[in-house]
mmCIF entry with sequence, helices, sheets and N, C-alpha, C, O atoms, coordinates in Angstrom:
data_MODEL
# 
_entry.id   MODEL 
# 
_entity.id                         1 
_entity.type                       polymer 
_entity.pdbx_number_of_molecules   1 
# 
_entity_poly.entity_id                      1 
_entity_poly.type                           'polypeptide(L)' 
_entity_poly.nstd_linkage                   no 
_entity_poly.nstd_monomer                   no 
_entity_poly.pdbx_seq_one_letter_code       MKPKKATKETQAFARSVGRALRRAAKAARKTARMHNTPIYIWKDGKVVAIKP 
_entity_poly.pdbx_seq_one_letter_code_can   MKPKKATKETQAFARSVGRALRRAAKAARKTARMHNTPIYIWKDGKVVAIKP 
_entity_poly.pdbx_strand_id                 A 
# 
loop_
_entity_poly_seq.entity_id 
_entity_poly_seq.num 
_entity_poly_seq.mon_id 
_entity_poly_seq.hetero 
1 1  MET n 
1 2  LYS n 
1 3  PRO n 
1 4  LYS n 
1 5  LYS n 
1 6  ALA n 
1 7  THR n 
1 8  LYS n 
1 9  GLU n 
1 10 THR n 
1 11 GLN n 
1 12 ALA n 
1 13 PHE n 
1 14 ALA n 
1 15 ARG n 
1 16 SER n 
1 17 VAL n 
1 18 GLY n 
1 19 ARG n 
1 20 ALA n 
1 21 LEU n 
1 22 ARG n 
1 23 ARG n 
1 24 ALA n 
1 25 ALA n 
1 26 LYS n 
1 27 ALA n 
1 28 ALA n 
1 29 ARG n 
1 30 LYS n 
1 31 THR n 
1 32 ALA n 
1 33 ARG n 
1 34 MET n 
1 35 HIS n 
1 36 ASN n 
1 37 THR n 
1 38 PRO n 
1 39 ILE n 
1 40 TYR n 
1 41 ILE n 
1 42 TRP n 
1 43 LYS n 
1 44 ASP n 
1 45 GLY n 
1 46 LYS n 
1 47 VAL n 
1 48 VAL n 
1 49 ALA n 
1 50 ILE n 
1 51 LYS n 
1 52 PRO n 
# 
_struct_asym.id          A 
_struct_asym.entity_id   1 
# 
_struct_conf.conf_type_id            HELX_P 
_struct_conf.id                      HELX_P1 
_struct_conf.pdbx_PDB_helix_id       AA1 
_struct_conf.beg_label_comp_id       LYS 
_struct_conf.beg_label_asym_id       A 
_struct_conf.beg_label_seq_id        8 
_struct_conf.pdbx_beg_PDB_ins_code   ? 
_struct_conf.end_label_comp_id       HIS 
_struct_conf.end_label_asym_id       A 
_struct_conf.end_label_seq_id        35 
_struct_conf.pdbx_end_PDB_ins_code   ? 
_struct_conf.beg_auth_comp_id        LYS 
_struct_conf.beg_auth_asym_id        A 
_struct_conf.beg_auth_seq_id         8 
_struct_conf.end_auth_comp_id        HIS 
_struct_conf.end_auth_asym_id        A 
_struct_conf.end_auth_seq_id         35 
_struct_conf.pdbx_PDB_helix_class    1 
_struct_conf.details                 ? 
_struct_conf.pdbx_PDB_helix_length   28 
# 
_struct_conf_type.id          HELX_P 
_struct_conf_type.criteria    ? 
_struct_conf_type.reference   ? 
# 
_struct_sheet.id               AA1 
_struct_sheet.type             ? 
_struct_sheet.number_strands   2 
_struct_sheet.details          ? 
# 
_struct_sheet_order.sheet_id     AA1 
_struct_sheet_order.range_id_1   1 
_struct_sheet_order.range_id_2   2 
_struct_sheet_order.offset       ? 
_struct_sheet_order.sense        anti-parallel 
# 
loop_
_struct_sheet_range.sheet_id 
_struct_sheet_range.id 
_struct_sheet_range.beg_label_comp_id 
_struct_sheet_range.beg_label_asym_id 
_struct_sheet_range.beg_label_seq_id 
_struct_sheet_range.pdbx_beg_PDB_ins_code 
_struct_sheet_range.end_label_comp_id 
_struct_sheet_range.end_label_asym_id 
_struct_sheet_range.end_label_seq_id 
_struct_sheet_range.pdbx_end_PDB_ins_code 
_struct_sheet_range.beg_auth_comp_id 
_struct_sheet_range.beg_auth_asym_id 
_struct_sheet_range.beg_auth_seq_id 
_struct_sheet_range.end_auth_comp_id 
_struct_sheet_range.end_auth_asym_id 
_struct_sheet_range.end_auth_seq_id 
AA1 1 ILE A 39 ? LYS A 43 ? ILE A 39 LYS A 43 
AA1 2 LYS A 46 ? ILE A 50 ? LYS A 46 ILE A 50 
# 
loop_
_atom_site.group_PDB 
_atom_site.id 
_atom_site.type_symbol 
_atom_site.label_atom_id 
_atom_site.label_alt_id 
_atom_site.label_comp_id 
_atom_site.label_asym_id 
_atom_site.label_entity_id 
_atom_site.label_seq_id 
_atom_site.pdbx_PDB_ins_code 
_atom_site.Cartn_x 
_atom_site.Cartn_y 
_atom_site.Cartn_z 
_atom_site.occupancy 
_atom_site.B_iso_or_equiv 
_atom_site.pdbx_formal_charge 
_atom_site.auth_seq_id 
_atom_site.auth_comp_id 
_atom_site.auth_asym_id 
_atom_site.auth_atom_id 
_atom_site.pdbx_PDB_model_num 
ATOM 1   N N  . MET A 1 1  ? 124.051 103.563 -94.656 1.00 0.00 ? 1  MET A N  1 
ATOM 2   C CA . MET A 1 1  ? 125.157 104.317 -95.180 1.00 0.00 ? 1  MET A CA 1 
ATOM 3   C C  . MET A 1 1  ? 126.266 104.370 -94.135 1.00 0.00 ? 1  MET A C  1 
ATOM 4   O O  . MET A 1 1  ? 126.011 104.670 -92.969 1.00 0.00 ? 1  MET A O  1 
ATOM 5   N N  . LYS A 1 2  ? 127.486 104.082 -94.550 1.00 0.00 ? 2  LYS A N  1 
ATOM 6   C CA . LYS A 1 2  ? 128.617 104.067 -93.626 1.00 0.00 ? 2  LYS A CA 1 
ATOM 7   C C  . LYS A 1 2  ? 129.099 105.493 -93.355 1.00 0.00 ? 2  LYS A C  1 
ATOM 8   O O  . LYS A 1 2  ? 129.094 106.339 -94.250 1.00 0.00 ? 2  LYS A O  1 
ATOM 9   N N  . PRO A 1 3  ? 129.518 105.752 -92.109 1.00 0.00 ? 3  PRO A N  1 
ATOM 10  C CA . PRO A 1 3  ? 130.079 107.079 -91.830 1.00 0.00 ? 3  PRO A CA 1 
ATOM 11  C C  . PRO A 1 3  ? 131.429 107.231 -92.519 1.00 0.00 ? 3  PRO A C  1 
ATOM 12  O O  . PRO A 1 3  ? 132.183 106.268 -92.656 1.00 0.00 ? 3  PRO A O  1 
ATOM 13  N N  . LYS A 1 4  ? 131.721 108.453 -92.950 1.00 0.00 ? 4  LYS A N  1 
ATOM 14  C CA . LYS A 1 4  ? 132.984 108.715 -93.617 1.00 0.00 ? 4  LYS A CA 1 
ATOM 15  C C  . LYS A 1 4  ? 134.118 108.757 -92.604 1.00 0.00 ? 4  LYS A C  1 
ATOM 16  O O  . LYS A 1 4  ? 133.933 109.175 -91.461 1.00 0.00 ? 4  LYS A O  1 
ATOM 17  N N  . LYS A 1 5  ? 135.290 108.318 -93.037 1.00 0.00 ? 5  LYS A N  1 
ATOM 18  C CA . LYS A 1 5  ? 136.454 108.392 -92.177 1.00 0.00 ? 5  LYS A CA 1 
ATOM 19  C C  . LYS A 1 5  ? 136.939 109.842 -92.109 1.00 0.00 ? 5  LYS A C  1 
ATOM 20  O O  . LYS A 1 5  ? 136.801 110.603 -93.067 1.00 0.00 ? 5  LYS A O  1 
ATOM 21  N N  . ALA A 1 6  ? 137.500 110.199 -90.975 1.00 0.00 ? 6  ALA A N  1 
ATOM 22  C CA . ALA A 1 6  ? 138.038 111.545 -90.819 1.00 0.00 ? 6  ALA A CA 1 
ATOM 23  C C  . ALA A 1 6  ? 139.340 111.650 -91.609 1.00 0.00 ? 6  ALA A C  1 
ATOM 24  O O  . ALA A 1 6  ? 140.256 110.850 -91.420 1.00 0.00 ? 6  ALA A O  1 
ATOM 25  N N  . THR A 1 7  ? 139.413 112.620 -92.476 1.00 0.00 ? 7  THR A N  1 
ATOM 26  C CA . THR A 1 7  ? 140.618 112.818 -93.262 1.00 0.00 ? 7  THR A CA 1 
ATOM 27  C C  . THR A 1 7  ? 141.560 113.759 -92.519 1.00 0.00 ? 7  THR A C  1 
ATOM 28  O O  . THR A 1 7  ? 141.195 114.337 -91.495 1.00 0.00 ? 7  THR A O  1 
ATOM 29  N N  . LYS A 1 8  ? 142.752 113.904 -93.034 1.00 0.00 ? 8  LYS A N  1 
ATOM 30  C CA . LYS A 1 8  ? 143.723 114.806 -92.414 1.00 0.00 ? 8  LYS A CA 1 
ATOM 31  C C  . LYS A 1 8  ? 143.213 116.242 -92.434 1.00 0.00 ? 8  LYS A C  1 
ATOM 32  O O  . LYS A 1 8  ? 143.463 117.014 -91.509 1.00 0.00 ? 8  LYS A O  1 
ATOM 33  N N  . GLU A 1 9  ? 142.499 116.586 -93.494 1.00 0.00 ? 9  GLU A N  1 
ATOM 34  C CA . GLU A 1 9  ? 141.957 117.945 -93.589 1.00 0.00 ? 9  GLU A CA 1 
ATOM 35  C C  . GLU A 1 9  ? 140.932 118.216 -92.498 1.00 0.00 ? 9  GLU A C  1 
ATOM 36  O O  . GLU A 1 9  ? 140.961 119.272 -91.864 1.00 0.00 ? 9  GLU A O  1 
ATOM 37  N N  . THR A 1 10 ? 140.020 117.263 -92.275 1.00 0.00 ? 10 THR A N  1 
ATOM 38  C CA . THR A 1 10 ? 138.989 117.480 -91.256 1.00 0.00 ? 10 THR A CA 1 
ATOM 39  C C  . THR A 1 10 ? 139.597 117.464 -89.858 1.00 0.00 ? 10 THR A C  1 
ATOM 40  O O  . THR A 1 10 ? 139.152 118.202 -88.979 1.00 0.00 ? 10 THR A O  1 
ATOM 41  N N  . GLN A 1 11 ? 140.611 116.626 -89.646 1.00 0.00 ? 11 GLN A N  1 
ATOM 42  C CA . GLN A 1 11 ? 141.271 116.605 -88.342 1.00 0.00 ? 11 GLN A CA 1 
ATOM 43  C C  . GLN A 1 11 ? 142.001 117.917 -88.086 1.00 0.00 ? 11 GLN A C  1 
ATOM 44  O O  . GLN A 1 11 ? 141.967 118.443 -86.974 1.00 0.00 ? 11 GLN A O  1 
ATOM 45  N N  . ALA A 1 12 ? 142.658 118.443 -89.107 1.00 0.00 ? 12 ALA A N  1 
ATOM 46  C CA . ALA A 1 12 ? 143.357 119.715 -88.966 1.00 0.00 ? 12 ALA A CA 1 
ATOM 47  C C  . ALA A 1 12 ? 142.350 120.839 -88.706 1.00 0.00 ? 12 ALA A C  1 
ATOM 48  O O  . ALA A 1 12 ? 142.605 121.733 -87.899 1.00 0.00 ? 12 ALA A O  1 
ATOM 49  N N  . PHE A 1 13 ? 141.216 120.787 -89.388 1.00 0.00 ? 13 PHE A N  1 
ATOM 50  C CA . PHE A 1 13 ? 140.176 121.793 -89.182 1.00 0.00 ? 13 PHE A CA 1 
ATOM 51  C C  . PHE A 1 13 ? 139.656 121.729 -87.750 1.00 0.00 ? 13 PHE A C  1 
ATOM 52  O O  . PHE A 1 13 ? 139.474 122.767 -87.114 1.00 0.00 ? 13 PHE A O  1 
ATOM 53  N N  . ALA A 1 14 ? 139.417 120.531 -87.237 1.00 0.00 ? 14 ALA A N  1 
ATOM 54  C CA . ALA A 1 14 ? 138.916 120.369 -85.878 1.00 0.00 ? 14 ALA A CA 1 
ATOM 55  C C  . ALA A 1 14 ? 139.924 120.897 -84.866 1.00 0.00 ? 14 ALA A C  1 
ATOM 56  O O  . ALA A 1 14 ? 139.540 121.530 -83.883 1.00 0.00 ? 14 ALA A O  1 
ATOM 57  N N  . ARG A 1 15 ? 141.210 120.642 -85.096 1.00 0.00 ? 15 ARG A N  1 
ATOM 58  C CA . ARG A 1 15 ? 142.244 121.167 -84.199 1.00 0.00 ? 15 ARG A CA 1 
ATOM 59  C C  . ARG A 1 15 ? 142.262 122.691 -84.219 1.00 0.00 ? 15 ARG A C  1 
ATOM 60  O O  . ARG A 1 15 ? 142.385 123.326 -83.171 1.00 0.00 ? 15 ARG A O  1 
ATOM 61  N N  . SER A 1 16 ? 142.140 123.274 -85.398 1.00 0.00 ? 16 SER A N  1 
ATOM 62  C CA . SER A 1 16 ? 142.172 124.733 -85.492 1.00 0.00 ? 16 SER A CA 1 
ATOM 63  C C  . SER A 1 16 ? 140.936 125.355 -84.842 1.00 0.00 ? 16 SER A C  1 
ATOM 64  O O  . SER A 1 16 ? 141.026 126.429 -84.247 1.00 0.00 ? 16 SER A O  1 
ATOM 65  N N  . VAL A 1 17 ? 139.796 124.697 -84.948 1.00 0.00 ? 17 VAL A N  1 
ATOM 66  C CA . VAL A 1 17 ? 138.580 125.191 -84.290 1.00 0.00 ? 17 VAL A CA 1 
ATOM 67  C C  . VAL A 1 17 ? 138.760 125.149 -82.777 1.00 0.00 ? 17 VAL A C  1 
ATOM 68  O O  . VAL A 1 17 ? 138.375 126.087 -82.081 1.00 0.00 ? 17 VAL A O  1 
ATOM 69  N N  . GLY A 1 18 ? 139.342 124.068 -82.265 1.00 0.00 ? 18 GLY A N  1 
ATOM 70  C CA . GLY A 1 18 ? 139.599 123.953 -80.828 1.00 0.00 ? 18 GLY A CA 1 
ATOM 71  C C  . GLY A 1 18 ? 140.519 125.050 -80.327 1.00 0.00 ? 18 GLY A C  1 
ATOM 72  O O  . GLY A 1 18 ? 140.273 125.642 -79.276 1.00 0.00 ? 18 GLY A O  1 
ATOM 73  N N  . ARG A 1 19 ? 141.577 125.322 -81.076 1.00 0.00 ? 19 ARG A N  1 
ATOM 74  C CA . ARG A 1 19 ? 142.499 126.394 -80.695 1.00 0.00 ? 19 ARG A CA 1 
ATOM 75  C C  . ARG A 1 19 ? 141.792 127.747 -80.697 1.00 0.00 ? 19 ARG A C  1 
ATOM 76  O O  . ARG A 1 19 ? 141.995 128.562 -79.797 1.00 0.00 ? 19 ARG A O  1 
ATOM 77  N N  . ALA A 1 20 ? 140.965 127.978 -81.708 1.00 0.00 ? 20 ALA A N  1 
ATOM 78  C CA . ALA A 1 20 ? 140.248 129.247 -81.807 1.00 0.00 ? 20 ALA A CA 1 
ATOM 79  C C  . ALA A 1 20 ? 139.272 129.421 -80.637 1.00 0.00 ? 20 ALA A C  1 
ATOM 80  O O  . ALA A 1 20 ? 139.136 130.524 -80.107 1.00 0.00 ? 20 ALA A O  1 
ATOM 81  N N  . LEU A 1 21 ? 138.600 128.354 -80.235 1.00 0.00 ? 21 LEU A N  1 
ATOM 82  C CA . LEU A 1 21 ? 137.664 128.437 -79.106 1.00 0.00 ? 21 LEU A CA 1 
ATOM 83  C C  . LEU A 1 21 ? 138.404 128.733 -77.805 1.00 0.00 ? 21 LEU A C  1 
ATOM 84  O O  . LEU A 1 21 ? 137.937 129.532 -76.992 1.00 0.00 ? 21 LEU A O  1 
ATOM 85  N N  . ARG A 1 22 ? 139.561 128.089 -77.604 1.00 0.00 ? 22 ARG A N  1 
ATOM 86  C CA . ARG A 1 22 ? 140.344 128.370 -76.398 1.00 0.00 ? 22 ARG A CA 1 
ATOM 87  C C  . ARG A 1 22 ? 140.839 129.814 -76.387 1.00 0.00 ? 22 ARG A C  1 
ATOM 88  O O  . ARG A 1 22 ? 140.843 130.471 -75.346 1.00 0.00 ? 22 ARG A O  1 
ATOM 89  N N  . ARG A 1 23 ? 141.256 130.300 -77.556 1.00 0.00 ? 23 ARG A N  1 
ATOM 90  C CA . ARG A 1 23 ? 141.725 131.681 -77.673 1.00 0.00 ? 23 ARG A CA 1 
ATOM 91  C C  . ARG A 1 23 ? 140.585 132.661 -77.380 1.00 0.00 ? 23 ARG A C  1 
ATOM 92  O O  . ARG A 1 23 ? 140.796 133.672 -76.710 1.00 0.00 ? 23 ARG A O  1 
ATOM 93  N N  . ALA A 1 24 ? 139.392 132.371 -77.873 1.00 0.00 ? 24 ALA A N  1 
ATOM 94  C CA . ALA A 1 24 ? 138.228 133.231 -77.629 1.00 0.00 ? 24 ALA A CA 1 
ATOM 95  C C  . ALA A 1 24 ? 137.839 133.222 -76.154 1.00 0.00 ? 24 ALA A C  1 
ATOM 96  O O  . ALA A 1 24 ? 137.465 134.260 -75.607 1.00 0.00 ? 24 ALA A O  1 
ATOM 97  N N  . ALA A 1 25 ? 137.922 132.065 -75.506 1.00 0.00 ? 25 ALA A N  1 
ATOM 98  C CA . ALA A 1 25 ? 137.596 131.979 -74.081 1.00 0.00 ? 25 ALA A CA 1 
ATOM 99  C C  . ALA A 1 25 ? 138.584 132.798 -73.251 1.00 0.00 ? 25 ALA A C  1 
ATOM 100 O O  . ALA A 1 25 ? 138.200 133.469 -72.294 1.00 0.00 ? 25 ALA A O  1 
ATOM 101 N N  . LYS A 1 26 ? 139.853 132.732 -73.631 1.00 0.00 ? 26 LYS A N  1 
ATOM 102 C CA . LYS A 1 26 ? 140.873 133.492 -72.922 1.00 0.00 ? 26 LYS A CA 1 
ATOM 103 C C  . LYS A 1 26 ? 140.612 135.000 -73.057 1.00 0.00 ? 26 LYS A C  1 
ATOM 104 O O  . LYS A 1 26 ? 140.745 135.747 -72.087 1.00 0.00 ? 26 LYS A O  1 
ATOM 105 N N  . ALA A 1 27 ? 140.244 135.431 -74.249 1.00 0.00 ? 27 ALA A N  1 
ATOM 106 C CA . ALA A 1 27 ? 139.940 136.843 -74.479 1.00 0.00 ? 27 ALA A CA 1 
ATOM 107 C C  . ALA A 1 27 ? 138.698 137.262 -73.690 1.00 0.00 ? 27 ALA A C  1 
ATOM 108 O O  . ALA A 1 27 ? 138.643 138.375 -73.166 1.00 0.00 ? 27 ALA A O  1 
ATOM 109 N N  . ALA A 1 28 ? 137.701 136.377 -73.604 1.00 0.00 ? 28 ALA A N  1 
ATOM 110 C CA . ALA A 1 28 ? 136.476 136.690 -72.855 1.00 0.00 ? 28 ALA A CA 1 
ATOM 111 C C  . ALA A 1 28 ? 136.785 136.832 -71.369 1.00 0.00 ? 28 ALA A C  1 
ATOM 112 O O  . ALA A 1 28 ? 136.260 137.729 -70.709 1.00 0.00 ? 28 ALA A O  1 
ATOM 113 N N  . ARG A 1 29 ? 137.636 135.948 -70.836 1.00 0.00 ? 29 ARG A N  1 
ATOM 114 C CA . ARG A 1 29 ? 138.013 136.059 -69.425 1.00 0.00 ? 29 ARG A CA 1 
ATOM 115 C C  . ARG A 1 29 ? 138.773 137.354 -69.159 1.00 0.00 ? 29 ARG A C  1 
ATOM 116 O O  . ARG A 1 29 ? 138.557 138.012 -68.141 1.00 0.00 ? 29 ARG A O  1 
ATOM 117 N N  . LYS A 1 30 ? 139.658 137.712 -70.075 1.00 0.00 ? 30 LYS A N  1 
ATOM 118 C CA . LYS A 1 30 ? 140.430 138.949 -69.925 1.00 0.00 ? 30 LYS A CA 1 
ATOM 119 C C  . LYS A 1 30 ? 139.505 140.166 -69.917 1.00 0.00 ? 30 LYS A C  1 
ATOM 120 O O  . LYS A 1 30 ? 139.663 141.062 -69.087 1.00 0.00 ? 30 LYS A O  1 
ATOM 121 N N  . THR A 1 31 ? 138.548 140.200 -70.832 1.00 0.00 ? 31 THR A N  1 
ATOM 122 C CA . THR A 1 31 ? 137.607 141.313 -70.912 1.00 0.00 ? 31 THR A CA 1 
ATOM 123 C C  . THR A 1 31 ? 136.735 141.379 -69.655 1.00 0.00 ? 31 THR A C  1 
ATOM 124 O O  . THR A 1 31 ? 136.467 142.465 -69.140 1.00 0.00 ? 31 THR A O  1 
ATOM 125 N N  . ALA A 1 32 ? 136.296 140.226 -69.164 1.00 0.00 ? 32 ALA A N  1 
ATOM 126 C CA . ALA A 1 32 ? 135.457 140.193 -67.961 1.00 0.00 ? 32 ALA A CA 1 
ATOM 127 C C  . ALA A 1 32 ? 136.231 140.699 -66.747 1.00 0.00 ? 32 ALA A C  1 
ATOM 128 O O  . ALA A 1 32 ? 135.680 141.420 -65.914 1.00 0.00 ? 32 ALA A O  1 
ATOM 129 N N  . ARG A 1 33 ? 137.509 140.322 -66.644 1.00 0.00 ? 33 ARG A N  1 
ATOM 130 C CA . ARG A 1 33 ? 138.322 140.826 -65.536 1.00 0.00 ? 33 ARG A CA 1 
ATOM 131 C C  . ARG A 1 33 ? 138.501 142.342 -65.638 1.00 0.00 ? 33 ARG A C  1 
ATOM 132 O O  . ARG A 1 33 ? 138.454 143.055 -64.636 1.00 0.00 ? 33 ARG A O  1 
ATOM 133 N N  . MET A 1 34 ? 138.703 142.812 -66.852 1.00 0.00 ? 34 MET A N  1 
ATOM 134 C CA . MET A 1 34 ? 138.930 144.236 -67.079 1.00 0.00 ? 34 MET A CA 1 
ATOM 135 C C  . MET A 1 34 ? 137.716 145.065 -66.653 1.00 0.00 ? 34 MET A C  1 
ATOM 136 O O  . MET A 1 34 ? 137.871 146.156 -66.104 1.00 0.00 ? 34 MET A O  1 
ATOM 137 N N  . HIS A 1 35 ? 136.521 144.555 -66.902 1.00 0.00 ? 35 HIS A N  1 
ATOM 138 C CA . HIS A 1 35 ? 135.291 145.293 -66.613 1.00 0.00 ? 35 HIS A CA 1 
ATOM 139 C C  . HIS A 1 35 ? 134.596 144.819 -65.338 1.00 0.00 ? 35 HIS A C  1 
ATOM 140 O O  . HIS A 1 35 ? 133.510 145.292 -65.003 1.00 0.00 ? 35 HIS A O  1 
ATOM 141 N N  . ASN A 1 36 ? 135.231 143.879 -64.627 1.00 0.00 ? 36 ASN A N  1 
ATOM 142 C CA . ASN A 1 36 ? 134.700 143.355 -63.361 1.00 0.00 ? 36 ASN A CA 1 
ATOM 143 C C  . ASN A 1 36 ? 133.276 142.810 -63.518 1.00 0.00 ? 36 ASN A C  1 
ATOM 144 O O  . ASN A 1 36 ? 132.384 143.138 -62.736 1.00 0.00 ? 36 ASN A O  1 
ATOM 145 N N  . THR A 1 37 ? 133.082 141.975 -64.541 1.00 0.00 ? 37 THR A N  1 
ATOM 146 C CA . THR A 1 37 ? 131.783 141.355 -64.784 1.00 0.00 ? 37 THR A CA 1 
ATOM 147 C C  . THR A 1 37 ? 131.933 139.838 -64.738 1.00 0.00 ? 37 THR A C  1 
ATOM 148 O O  . THR A 1 37 ? 133.025 139.330 -64.992 1.00 0.00 ? 37 THR A O  1 
ATOM 149 N N  . PRO A 1 38 ? 130.875 139.104 -64.423 1.00 0.00 ? 38 PRO A N  1 
ATOM 150 C CA . PRO A 1 38 ? 130.966 137.647 -64.381 1.00 0.00 ? 38 PRO A CA 1 
ATOM 151 C C  . PRO A 1 38 ? 130.945 137.034 -65.784 1.00 0.00 ? 38 PRO A C  1 
ATOM 152 O O  . PRO A 1 38 ? 130.545 137.668 -66.760 1.00 0.00 ? 38 PRO A O  1 
ATOM 153 N N  . ILE A 1 39 ? 131.388 135.785 -65.843 1.00 0.00 ? 39 ILE A N  1 
ATOM 154 C CA . ILE A 1 39 ? 131.309 134.997 -67.071 1.00 0.00 ? 39 ILE A CA 1 
ATOM 155 C C  . ILE A 1 39 ? 130.245 133.933 -66.831 1.00 0.00 ? 39 ILE A C  1 
ATOM 156 O O  . ILE A 1 39 ? 130.224 133.310 -65.770 1.00 0.00 ? 39 ILE A O  1 
ATOM 157 N N  . TYR A 1 40 ? 129.378 133.720 -67.785 1.00 0.00 ? 40 TYR A N  1 
ATOM 158 C CA . TYR A 1 40 ? 128.312 132.735 -67.659 1.00 0.00 ? 40 TYR A CA 1 
ATOM 159 C C  . TYR A 1 40 ? 128.717 131.467 -68.392 1.00 0.00 ? 40 TYR A C  1 
ATOM 160 O O  . TYR A 1 40 ? 129.086 131.500 -69.566 1.00 0.00 ? 40 TYR A O  1 
ATOM 161 N N  . ILE A 1 41 ? 128.640 130.343 -67.676 1.00 0.00 ? 41 ILE A N  1 
ATOM 162 C CA . ILE A 1 41 ? 129.013 129.056 -68.264 1.00 0.00 ? 41 ILE A CA 1 
ATOM 163 C C  . ILE A 1 41 ? 127.912 128.039 -67.993 1.00 0.00 ? 41 ILE A C  1 
ATOM 164 O O  . ILE A 1 41 ? 127.060 128.246 -67.129 1.00 0.00 ? 41 ILE A O  1 
ATOM 165 N N  . TRP A 1 42 ? 127.939 126.948 -68.735 1.00 0.00 ? 42 TRP A N  1 
ATOM 166 C CA . TRP A 1 42 ? 127.007 125.846 -68.561 1.00 0.00 ? 42 TRP A CA 1 
ATOM 167 C C  . TRP A 1 42 ? 127.667 124.829 -67.648 1.00 0.00 ? 42 TRP A C  1 
ATOM 168 O O  . TRP A 1 42 ? 128.709 124.275 -68.000 1.00 0.00 ? 42 TRP A O  1 
ATOM 169 N N  . LYS A 1 43 ? 127.074 124.566 -66.464 1.00 0.00 ? 43 LYS A N  1 
ATOM 170 C CA . LYS A 1 43 ? 127.667 123.648 -65.500 1.00 0.00 ? 43 LYS A CA 1 
ATOM 171 C C  . LYS A 1 43 ? 126.572 122.780 -64.895 1.00 0.00 ? 43 LYS A C  1 
ATOM 172 O O  . LYS A 1 43 ? 125.609 123.297 -64.329 1.00 0.00 ? 43 LYS A O  1 
ATOM 173 N N  . ASP A 1 44 ? 126.713 121.489 -65.010 1.00 0.00 ? 44 ASP A N  1 
ATOM 174 C CA . ASP A 1 44 ? 125.744 120.520 -64.452 1.00 0.00 ? 44 ASP A CA 1 
ATOM 175 C C  . ASP A 1 44 ? 124.317 120.791 -64.917 1.00 0.00 ? 44 ASP A C  1 
ATOM 176 O O  . ASP A 1 44 ? 123.373 120.671 -64.137 1.00 0.00 ? 44 ASP A O  1 
ATOM 177 N N  . GLY A 1 45 ? 124.163 121.153 -66.181 1.00 0.00 ? 45 GLY A N  1 
ATOM 178 C CA . GLY A 1 45 ? 122.845 121.359 -66.748 1.00 0.00 ? 45 GLY A CA 1 
ATOM 179 C C  . GLY A 1 45 ? 122.212 122.707 -66.425 1.00 0.00 ? 45 GLY A C  1 
ATOM 180 O O  . GLY A 1 45 ? 121.035 122.929 -66.708 1.00 0.00 ? 45 GLY A O  1 
ATOM 181 N N  . LYS A 1 46 ? 122.996 123.604 -65.834 1.00 0.00 ? 46 LYS A N  1 
ATOM 182 C CA . LYS A 1 46 ? 122.484 124.925 -65.482 1.00 0.00 ? 46 LYS A CA 1 
ATOM 183 C C  . LYS A 1 46 ? 123.461 125.985 -65.962 1.00 0.00 ? 46 LYS A C  1 
ATOM 184 O O  . LYS A 1 46 ? 124.651 125.720 -66.137 1.00 0.00 ? 46 LYS A O  1 
ATOM 185 N N  . VAL A 1 47 ? 122.950 127.173 -66.169 1.00 0.00 ? 47 VAL A N  1 
ATOM 186 C CA . VAL A 1 47 ? 123.803 128.306 -66.509 1.00 0.00 ? 47 VAL A CA 1 
ATOM 187 C C  . VAL A 1 47 ? 124.165 129.000 -65.209 1.00 0.00 ? 47 VAL A C  1 
ATOM 188 O O  . VAL A 1 47 ? 123.288 129.399 -64.443 1.00 0.00 ? 47 VAL A O  1 
ATOM 189 N N  . VAL A 1 48 ? 125.476 129.145 -64.959 1.00 0.00 ? 48 VAL A N  1 
ATOM 190 C CA . VAL A 1 48 ? 125.928 129.776 -63.727 1.00 0.00 ? 48 VAL A CA 1 
ATOM 191 C C  . VAL A 1 48 ? 126.888 130.905 -64.057 1.00 0.00 ? 48 VAL A C  1 
ATOM 192 O O  . VAL A 1 48 ? 127.579 130.869 -65.076 1.00 0.00 ? 48 VAL A O  1 
ATOM 193 N N  . ALA A 1 49 ? 126.927 131.915 -63.182 1.00 0.00 ? 49 ALA A N  1 
ATOM 194 C CA . ALA A 1 49 ? 127.837 133.036 -63.339 1.00 0.00 ? 49 ALA A CA 1 
ATOM 195 C C  . ALA A 1 49 ? 129.049 132.787 -62.446 1.00 0.00 ? 49 ALA A C  1 
ATOM 196 O O  . ALA A 1 49 ? 128.912 132.469 -61.264 1.00 0.00 ? 49 ALA A O  1 
ATOM 197 N N  . ILE A 1 50 ? 130.231 132.937 -63.026 1.00 0.00 ? 50 ILE A N  1 
ATOM 198 C CA . ILE A 1 50 ? 131.461 132.800 -62.228 1.00 0.00 ? 50 ILE A CA 1 
ATOM 199 C C  . ILE A 1 50 ? 132.273 134.055 -62.386 1.00 0.00 ? 50 ILE A C  1 
ATOM 200 O O  . ILE A 1 50 ? 132.191 134.744 -63.403 1.00 0.00 ? 50 ILE A O  1 
ATOM 201 N N  . LYS A 1 51 ? 133.065 134.352 -61.367 1.00 0.00 ? 51 LYS A N  1 
ATOM 202 C CA . LYS A 1 51 ? 133.967 135.496 -61.455 1.00 0.00 ? 51 LYS A CA 1 
ATOM 203 C C  . LYS A 1 51 ? 135.259 135.008 -62.085 1.00 0.00 ? 51 LYS A C  1 
ATOM 204 O O  . LYS A 1 51 ? 135.791 133.977 -61.673 1.00 0.00 ? 51 LYS A O  1 
ATOM 205 N N  . PRO A 1 52 ? 135.774 135.726 -63.074 1.00 0.00 ? 52 PRO A N  1 
ATOM 206 C CA . PRO A 1 52 ? 136.997 135.278 -63.741 1.00 0.00 ? 52 PRO A CA 1 
ATOM 207 C C  . PRO A 1 52 ? 138.240 135.441 -62.893 1.00 0.00 ? 52 PRO A C  1 
ATOM 208 O O  . PRO A 1 52 ? 139.338 135.102 -63.335 1.00 0.00 ? 52 PRO A O  1 
# 
């Protein structure tokens, strides 16, 4: 079975999801700074805590 081509609708959806994820990350960093807590991210196959 051949893979379906990406339509304009799916591309627009993917762009909007990307924007939403960046917006959520920005809000998470802001909240972490406000409460002086670390943010946990996946880096080099491990979960690490970073200060925002």
